[in-house]
C-alpha positions in Angstrom: 121.9 67.1 58.5 123.1 70.1 60.3 121.6 69.1 63.6 123.0 65.6 63.2 126.6 66.9 62.6 126.4 69.3 65.4 125.2 66.6 67.8 128.0 64.2 66.6 130.8 66.8 66.8 129.4 68.8 69.7 132.1 70.5 71.9 134.8 69.2 69.5 133.9 72.0 67.0 136.1 75.0 67.7 134.5 78.1 69.3 136.5 80.4 67.1 134.8 80.8 63.7 138.1 81.8 62.1 139.8 78.6 63.1 141.5 76.8 60.2 139.6 73.6 59.6 140.5 70.9 57.1 138.1 68.1 56.1 140.4 65.3 54.9 138.4 62.9 52.8 135.5 65.3 52.6 133.4 63.2 50.0 130.7 65.3 48.4 131.2 68.2 50.9 128.2 67.7 53.2 130.1 68.4 56.4 131.9 71.4 54.8 128.6 72.9 53.7 127.3 72.5 57.3 130.4 74.1 58.7 130.1 77.0 56.3 126.4 77.5 57.3 127.6 77.5 60.9 129.8 80.5 60.1 133.3 79.0 59.8 135.3 80.9 57.2 138.7 79.2 57.0 137.7 75.9 55.5 139.7 73.5 53.4 138.9 70.0 52.0 140.5 67.3 50.0 139.3 64.0 48.6 140.8 61.3 46.4 137.8 61.2 44.1 137.8 63.6 41.1 134.0 63.2 40.9 133.5 64.2 44.5 135.8 67.2 44.1 133.7 68.3 41.1 130.5 68.0 43.2 132.0 70.1 45.9 133.0 72.8 43.4 129.4 72.8 42.0 128.2 73.3 45.6 130.5 76.4 45.8 133.2 74.7 47.8 136.0 75.9 45.6 138.6 75.3 48.3 138.4 71.5 47.9 141.3 69.8 46.2 141.8 66.3 44.8 144.4 64.5 46.9 144.9 61.2 48.7 144.8 61.7 52.5 147.9 59.6 53.0 149.8 62.5 51.3 148.4 65.1 53.7 151.9 66.5 54.4 151.9 67.8 50.8 148.7 69.8 51.2 149.7 73.5 51.9 152.8 72.4 53.8 153.5 75.8 55.2 150.0 76.1 56.8 149.2 74.7 60.2 145.6 73.9 61.2 143.5 74.2 64.3 141.3 71.2 63.4 141.6 68.3 61.1 138.5 66.1 60.4 138.8 62.5 59.3 135.2 61.4 59.2 134.6 57.9 58.0 138.0 57.8 56.4 140.5 55.9 58.6 138.8 52.5 57.9 139.5 52.9 54.2 143.2 53.3 54.7 145.5 50.2 54.6 146.3 49.3 58.3 150.0 49.6 57.8 149.6 53.3 56.6 147.5 54.5 59.5 150.2 55.4 61.9 152.1 57.3 59.2 148.9 59.2 58.3 148.1 60.1 61.9 151.7 61.2 62.4 151.3 63.5 59.4 148.0 64.8 60.9 149.7 65.6 64.2 152.5 67.3 62.4 150.0 69.6 60.6 148.2 70.7 63.7 149.0 73.9 65.7 149.9 73.6 69.3 146.5 73.0 71.1 144.9 71.9 67.8 143.1 68.6 67.4 142.0 65.9 65.0 138.6 64.4 65.1 138.1 60.8 63.7 134.9 59.0 63.1 135.4 55.3 62.4 133.4 52.0 62.8 133.1 50.7 66.4 134.0 47.0 66.6 132.7 47.0 70.1 129.2 47.7 68.9 126.9 44.7 68.8 126.4 45.4 65.0 130.1 46.2 64.6 131.0 43.4 62.3 128.0 44.1 60.0 129.2 47.7 59.5 132.8 46.6 59.2 132.2 44.1 56.5 129.2 45.6 54.7 131.6 47.9 52.8 134.1 46.2 50.5 136.5 49.2 50.8 136.8 48.9 54.6 140.3 47.7 55.6 140.0 47.3 59.4 138.1 48.5 62.4 138.9 49.7 65.9 137.6 49.3 69.5 137.9 52.0 72.2 141.2 50.4 73.4 142.8 50.0 70.0 141.8 53.5 69.0 143.8 54.9 71.9 146.7 52.6 71.1 146.7 53.7 67.5 146.8 57.5 68.5 149.6 56.9 70.9 151.6 55.0 68.3 151.2 58.1 66.0 152.7 60.4 68.7 149.7 61.7 70.7 150.0 61.5 74.4 147.6 59.1 76.0 146.1 61.8 78.3 145.3 63.9 75.2 143.2 61.2 73.4 139.5 61.0 74.1 137.0 58.4 72.7 133.3 58.9 72.9 130.1 57.6 71.3 128.9 59.0 68.0 125.2 59.7 68.8 123.6 61.3 65.8 119.8 60.9 66.0 117.7 64.1 65.7 114.2 62.6 65.6 112.0 61.0 68.3 112.2 57.6 66.5 115.9 57.9 66.3 116.3 58.6 70.0 114.2 55.5 70.7 116.5 53.5 68.6 119.5 54.9 70.5 117.9 53.9 73.9 117.3 50.4 72.5 120.9 50.1 71.4 122.1 51.1 74.9 120.0 48.4 76.5 121.0 45.8 73.9 124.7 46.6 74.4 124.5 46.2 78.2 122.7 42.8 77.8 125.0 41.4 75.2 128.1 42.3 77.3 126.8 41.1 80.6 129.0 38.0 80.4 132.1 40.0 79.7 134.5 41.2 82.4 135.6 44.7 83.2 137.4 45.0 79.8 134.0 45.1 78.0 133.5 48.0 75.6 131.5 50.9 77.1 130.5 52.6 73.8 127.5 51.1 72.1 127.3 53.3 68.9 128.2 51.9 65.5 130.9 54.6 65.2 133.5 55.8 67.5 134.5 59.4 67.8 138.2 60.0 68.6 139.9 63.2 69.4 143.7 63.7 69.7 145.0 67.0 70.9 148.5 68.3 70.1 150.3 69.7 73.1 
C-alpha cells in the first residue's frame, strides 16, 4: 500500500516532513498511516463517518475528527496548511457544492501550498463503469473539466496540473497498465485533437495557491 500511494502521489508529496497535511475525507486512515510511516509529523484528518473516525482512533490516528468536508472552513480556522488531500472524495460531493468546497480549500492553504485531488476519469475507456458502479458518486470529470472546475474555485490556470494516477506496484499490474495505454489509444483513434490524453481510471489534480 505504501508503494502504491508513493507512486500515485510521487512528487506531489511535500519534501518537508514537518509540512502541515490534512487528509480531508480520510476514510479508515490508510493514507494517513502511510504518511506517518514516511515520517510526516504534522498530520490531520477528517471524515463524515463516525465509524471511520473510530477506526482511525483505534489505529492510533487520534488527530482525526468527524466532520463533513464541505464544512472545511470550520476545521481549525486559524491554521493554514501546506497540503490538503482530497482522495476519492470530490465525486461524492453534490456538483453544485464543489466550487464552494474547493474555494474553501484554497482559502485554507498557505501561499505556495497545494491541494491534491484524486477523482474518477471520465476520459478513461472504463470511466462510465467506475462512475456508475458506486451509487454515492454524484458526477465525474475529464482533464478539461477538472481544470475548468479548479479555475472556477479561484486557482490560476497555470497553477493547475492534471496527470494520470498510475498505482501498480507488481509485474502483473504494470502489464495491465501497458494494456490500458494501448487500448486507450486505439479507442480514441477516431477522435480529434480534443481527445483525452490520460488513460487511467482516476485523474490526479493539483492546484497550487500563489
